[in-house]
Structure formats: C-alpha cells, structure tokens
N, C-alpha and C positions, 0 to 999 in steps of 0.2 A: 772273781768269778770261780765258782766251784768247779770240779772236774766233771760233775754230772751237767753242769749248765753248759759247760764248753763241748761236751759230747751232744748235747741237745742241739746246740747252735749247728754243729758240723752236721749232724744229719738232716737238720732243717735245711741247710744249704746244699745238700747233695742233688745232683741232678736224677731225674727219674730213672734213667738208665743204670744208675749205681745202686740202688735201693736193694736189689735182689743179692748183689755181691756184700753189701754191709749186713744185711739180715743173716747172711750164711756166715759171716765171720761172727757175728756178735750173738747170734742166739746160743751156741753152745756155751757161752759165759755166763749165761743166765741159769744154767742147771746148778741147783744146790748139791753140794758134796754129800748132803747125807741121803741124797736119792741115788746115788751110784753106789756100786758094789766095791769091796775093798780092793779088788783088781785094779779097777778103774782109778780109783783113789791112789794107788800107788804109782801107777801110770803118769797122772797128773802132777804128782808132788815130783817125779822124775823129770818130767818136760819142764817143770818151773825151776827146777835146780839148773837143767841144762841151759834155759834161757838165759839165767844169769851170768852164765860163762862166756866170755868173748871166744870165737871160734876164728882161726885163721882161715884164709882161703885154701891153703893147703890140706889143713884139716877137714875141712868141708869137703873137698874132693875125694879125700881119703875115705872118709866116713860114709858118704852118700855116692861114691863110684860114680862122680861127674866129670 
C-alpha cells in the first residue's frame, strides 16, 4: 500500500471531531514552495533540517525555556 493510500485510510477512519485538527495539520503541507517567498522557503528548509536532528529533553528545555 502506498503512503497516499495509507493516508487516505487514516483520514477515512478518523472520528468527526478529529477532522478539523487533521485539516489544520495537513493543509499547510499542501502549499507549493514556488507559491511562497524566499524568506518562507528558507524558514521551511531550516525547519526540515531541524526536524531531522534528534533533540534531547535537556536541549528541548533549554531551547524552548520549558
């Protein structure tokens, strides 16, 4: 099963009260990068890089003052 098919199944199985949350999470992912300015593209690139790096609990607390 492809990722797209798996995603469709997950969405189909969501209870109604979860749909607005799923939409809020997924909708920004559908924006094409050529539709955003260079500053936003740089921000997205940095976020993708940061997502790939593991973050310890201590580093999380330091970085986000948690």
